[in-house]
C-alpha positions, 0 to 999 in steps of 0.5 A, a space after each residue: 500500500 505504501 509503495 502504491 501511495 508513493 507511486 501516486 505522489 501521495 506524501 505520507 506524514 507519520 503519526 506516533 503511536 500515542 497520537 494514533 491511539 488518541 485518534 489523531 489520524 481520524 481527520 476530515 479532509 475539507 478540500 483546498 489543503 484544509 484539514 479538521 483534526 484535534 488538539 490531541 494530535 499536536 505533533 501530527 498537526 504541526 507536521 501537517 502544517 509544515 507540509 502546507 496544510 491549514 489545520 483546524 484543531 478544536 478540543 475534542 477531548 470529551 468526544 475522544 473519551 467516548 471513543 469517537 474522533 472528528 471524522 466519526 462525527 461527520 457524515 457527508 451530505 450529497 444531494 442530486 438534482 430532483 
């Protein structure tokens, strides 16, 4: 999988075990190089910013305690013309 991603010129930003367990990889791609993350992923957010992303990182600690991350709280809404 990693080789395939790299072949598509997709940059991989590593995440620590601690941030992964705090659902730091549970992000929402907002488009336009913008990402919705969480304050629990401080280093990962810094790395994403260094890679050129705008990172929005609200405090999600109360939701993380229940086992849900940012992406878990979002559902895309697509409407087709009637």
